[in-house]
Each structure stands twice: as C-alpha cells, then as structure tokens.
C-alpha positions, 0 to 999 in steps of 0.5 A: 877403166873408170871407178863406175865401170870397175864397180859394175864389173865387180858386181857382175862377177859377184853375181856370177859367183853367188848364182854358181854357188847357190846352183851347186848348193841346190842341185849337188851339195850333200847339205841340201840332199835331205831337202832334195829328197823330201821335195822329190818324195812329195813330187813323186807322191803327187805327180808320179816318178816320171814327173819333169819336176824331179829332173828340175830339182837336179838340173843345174840349168833349170835351177840356175835359171830361176836362181839367176833371176832371183839373184839379179833382181835382188841385186837390182833392188839392193843397189837402189836401196843401198846405193845412190844409183844403179851400178849399170847405167841402163834401165832395169827392164833392159839389163835384168833379164839379159844379165840373169840369162847370161849369169845362168849360162855361165853358172851352169857351164861352170857346174857341168 
C-alpha cells in the first residue's frame, strides 16, 4: 500500500472508532444517563410516553446514523483545513454519505 492509501485506511478506522465510541456513550454509558433521562422526561412531557423520540435516544442504529454523518463531515472539513488535500481522492459529495452510512452500519453492528 502506498502512503496515501495507508493514511486513508487509518482515517477510516479512526472514523469508525470515534463513531462507535460516541454511539455507545450516547445510548448506553452511565455517564450520559442523566442527559438521556432529562431528554426523555422532556420528550414525554411534550409528546407522551409512546413517542418515537424516546426510542431514538436509546437506539444505537438511530443515534449512530446522525453521529456517523457528523463525524464524517467533521473529518471532511478538518482534512481540508489541516491537510494539503483530501485523504480520500473523491469529491466530498460522493464519499461523505457512503462512508457515513458504512461507518454507521459498522458502529451499530459493533454495539449489538
């Protein structure tokens, strides 16, 4: 593998690790339980106990999707600000959604 290919693979692995960890932090870790409880109580008051939003804050697939997009977009922006060029030799509109969805799938599978 060339240096650029190795860097791209490393970036994808870091992206996966960050998304998996953040997904677990938001959906399962004890440290985020007070935040989940506060958000859940607010949702129940506003929408009722059977709201889909209650499931959303506990579902690794749901939370992971939005976190994957946020982390992938953050990487896409950071590589343009901090590096001389993109890590992946494709336009952002092409690889950001695909990589974010792949990242979400892997992170959620890792959690379940």
